[in-house]
C-alpha positions as CSV (number, residue, x, y, z in Angstrom):
1,M,-2.5,-8.7,29.9
2,R,-2.6,-10.4,26.5
3,G,-5.7,-12.5,25.8
4,S,-5.7,-16.7,24.3
5,D,-7.9,-18.3,21.9
6,D,-6.5,-21.2,23.1
7,G,-6.8,-21.0,26.5
8,A,-10.1,-19.8,25.6
9,E,-10.7,-23.2,23.9
10,R,-9.4,-25.1,26.8
11,V,-11.7,-23.3,29.0
12,D,-15.3,-24.7,27.2
13,A,-13.8,-28.0,26.6
14,L,-14.5,-28.5,30.8
15,P,-17.1,-29.7,32.0
16,P,-19.7,-26.8,32.6
17,A,-19.7,-26.7,36.8
18,A,-15.3,-26.9,35.8
19,A,-15.1,-24.1,33.3
20,R,-17.1,-21.3,35.4
21,A,-15.3,-22.3,38.2
22,V,-12.0,-21.5,35.9
23,R,-14.0,-18.3,34.2
24,R,-14.9,-16.7,37.6
25,A,-11.0,-17.0,38.4
26,L,-10.0,-15.0,35.4
27,A,-12.0,-12.7,35.9
28,A,-10.8,-12.1,39.6
29,R,-7.6,-12.6,38.2
30,E,-8.7,-9.9,35.4
31,S,-9.4,-7.4,37.9
32,T,-6.9,-7.6,40.0
33,Y,-4.6,-6.8,36.7
34,N,-6.7,-4.2,36.2
35,L,-6.7,-2.0,38.7
36,E,-3.0,-2.9,39.1
37,V,-2.3,-0.6,35.7
38,Q,-4.5,2.0,36.6
39,R,-2.7,2.4,40.3
40,L,1.0,1.7,37.7
41,L,-0.7,4.4,34.4
42,E,-1.7,7.2,38.2
43,A,1.8,6.9,40.3
44,G,3.8,7.3,36.4
45,L,1.4,10.0,35.3
46,S,1.9,11.8,39.2
47,L,5.6,11.8,38.9
48,M,5.8,12.9,35.7
49,S,3.5,15.7,36.6
50,E,5.7,16.7,39.7
51,G,8.3,17.2,37.3
52,E,10.2,13.6,37.1
53,K,10.8,13.9,33.1
54,S,11.6,9.9,33.3
55,P,10.6,8.4,36.8
56,R,12.3,5.5,37.3
57,V,10.9,2.1,38.2
58,V,11.3,2.3,41.8
59,D,9.9,5.5,42.4
60,I,6.6,4.6,40.5
61,V,5.9,1.0,42.1
62,K,6.6,3.0,45.4
63,R,4.2,5.2,44.5
64,A,1.7,3.5,43.2
65,G,2.3,0.8,46.3
66,L,3.0,-2.2,44.3
67,S,5.9,-4.2,43.7
68,N,8.6,-4.6,41.0
69,Q,6.8,-8.0,40.0
70,A,3.7,-6.2,39.2
71,F,5.5,-3.9,37.5
72,Y,7.6,-6.3,34.9
73,R,4.1,-8.5,35.0
74,H,2.5,-5.7,32.8
75,F,5.7,-3.8,31.1
76,E,7.9,-4.9,29.9
77,G,10.6,-1.8,30.8
78,K,9.8,1.7,31.7
79,D,9.5,2.3,27.9
80,E,6.6,1.5,28.0
81,L,4.5,2.8,30.8
82,V,6.2,6.3,29.5
83,A,3.7,5.1,25.9
84,A,0.8,3.9,27.9
85,V,0.9,7.1,30.4
86,F,0.2,9.2,27.5
87,D,-1.5,6.5,25.4
88,A,-3.9,7.1,28.2
89,G,-3.9,10.4,27.9
90,A,-4.9,10.5,24.5
91,Y,-7.5,8.3,25.2
92,R,-9.4,10.9,27.7
93,L,-8.8,13.4,25.3
94,D,-9.9,12.1,23.0
95,S,-13.1,11.1,24.3
96,Y,-13.6,14.6,26.4
97,L,-13.0,16.1,22.4
98,R,-16.0,13.7,21.0
99,H,-18.0,14.5,24.1
100,Q,-18.0,17.9,23.6
101,V,-18.7,18.1,19.9
102,E,-21.7,15.3,20.4
103,K,-23.4,18.4,22.6
104,A,-22.7,20.9,19.6
105,G,-25.4,22.2,18.0
106,T,-24.1,23.3,14.0
107,P,-20.5,22.4,12.9
108,I,-19.6,25.9,13.0
109,D,-20.4,25.2,17.0
110,Q,-18.1,21.9,16.6
111,L,-15.6,23.6,15.5
112,R,-15.2,26.3,17.9
113,V,-16.1,23.3,20.7
114,W,-13.1,21.1,19.6
115,I,-10.5,24.5,19.7
116,R,-12.2,25.7,23.1
117,G,-11.6,22.0,24.2
118,V,-7.8,21.3,23.2
119,L,-6.7,25.0,24.3
120,S,-9.0,24.1,27.8
121,Q,-6.1,21.5,29.0
122,A,-3.7,24.2,29.7
123,R,-6.1,25.8,32.9
124,P,-4.5,25.4,35.9
125,A,-6.7,22.0,36.8
126,V,-5.0,19.8,33.9
127,A,-2.0,21.9,33.2
128,A,0.4,19.9,34.9
129,P,-0.9,16.3,34.0
130,T,-1.2,17.7,30.4
131,R,2.8,19.0,30.5
132,A,3.6,15.4,31.4
133,G,1.7,13.8,29.3
134,L,3.4,15.7,26.4
135,A,6.9,15.3,27.7
136,A,5.8,11.9,27.7
137,F,5.7,11.6,24.3
138,R,8.4,13.3,23.8
139,L,11.0,10.5,25.1
140,L,8.8,8.2,22.6
141,P,10.7,6.6,20.6
142,V,10.7,8.0,17.3
143,D,9.1,4.0,15.7
144,S,7.3,4.0,18.9
145,Q,3.8,2.6,17.9
146,V,1.6,4.8,20.4
147,R,3.7,7.6,18.9
148,Q,2.7,7.3,15.0
149,N,-1.3,7.8,16.0
150,P,-2.7,10.5,14.7
151,P,-3.6,12.9,18.0
152,A,-6.5,12.6,19.9
153,G,-9.7,14.3,18.3
154,M,-8.5,14.3,14.5
155,A,-11.2,11.9,13.4
156,V,-14.5,13.6,15.0
157,L,-12.4,16.9,14.0
158,T,-12.1,15.3,10.3
159,E,-16.1,14.6,10.5
160,V,-16.5,18.1,11.2
161,L,-14.9,19.6,8.7
162,T,-16.5,17.3,6.2
163,E,-20.1,18.4,7.5
164,L,-18.6,22.2,7.2
165,G,-17.9,21.4,3.4
166,S,-13.8,21.5,3.1
167,R,-13.0,20.0,-0.1
168,D,-9.7,17.8,1.9
169,P,-11.3,17.4,5.9
170,E,-8.3,15.4,6.4
171,R,-5.5,17.9,4.9
172,D,-7.7,20.6,6.8
173,A,-8.1,18.6,10.3
174,N,-4.4,18.2,10.0
175,A,-3.6,21.8,9.9
176,I,-5.9,22.6,12.5
177,G,-4.7,20.4,15.0
178,L,-1.2,21.1,14.5
179,L,-2.3,25.2,14.8
180,T,-4.1,24.6,18.1
181,F,-2.3,22.0,19.5
182,G,1.0,23.8,18.6
183,R,-0.3,26.9,21.1
184,L,-1.7,25.1,23.6
185,D,2.6,23.7,24.2
186,Q,3.0,27.8,24.4
187,L,-0.2,28.3,26.7
188,L,0.6,25.1,28.9
189,W,3.2,27.3,30.4
190,S,2.2,30.8,29.7
191,G,-1.3,30.4,31.1
192,P,-4.5,29.5,29.7
193,P,-6.4,31.1,26.7
194,S,-8.1,34.1,27.2
195,R,-11.6,34.1,25.5
196,A,-10.1,36.0,22.9
197,D,-7.4,34.3,22.0
198,E,-9.5,30.9,21.2
199,E,-12.1,33.2,19.1
200,H,-9.4,34.1,17.2
201,I,-8.0,30.6,16.4
202,F,-11.7,29.7,15.6
203,E,-12.3,32.5,13.2
204,F,-9.0,31.5,11.7
205,C,-9.6,28.3,10.8
206,L,-13.0,28.4,9.9
207,A,-11.7,30.8,7.7
208,A,-9.8,28.7,6.0
209,V,-12.2,26.3,5.4
210,K,-14.5,28.2,3.7
211,R,-12.0,29.3,1.6
């Protein structure tokens, strides 16, 4: 769904009453399209959570209760939907981590909750969709724009490390991210971490930042 500046100019050129009618119609269509995209993303994630590494378009639209026409209205193909599934999961995780960090008090507490927040994605309630999101990531072409984006939570982690006095917060954030997300990848198959596991990674990272 792409907006158009030319389209906006054409609406503005209409008489006021006509312009209002067009904007109402456009708003209703946008709402419908937003709902369609959400249903397609949820269907794709659901199928991947059930073990379908690369679900077929026919299965996605069937699960979403939509048509092929609706699918191709928003996505050029399955690969684009897979990218959107991963991007949506990364967005949710990024928002969750920032919310957890903002609730914490000191920068040390913020680092602890960031690490705990990443590792919490291995809990039984969210492990399956997290595994599906990682599977979606691995299906993306190497040159995919979504794949080039920084991992979820990197911006807020860099802010935390800056407050902690890191001499190179961006590189430290990258190292901590690789360690924490790498450990998450293991835990997704072996089970959620213990509090001792979380604290060990936290203490290790804190000591590295304060080196």
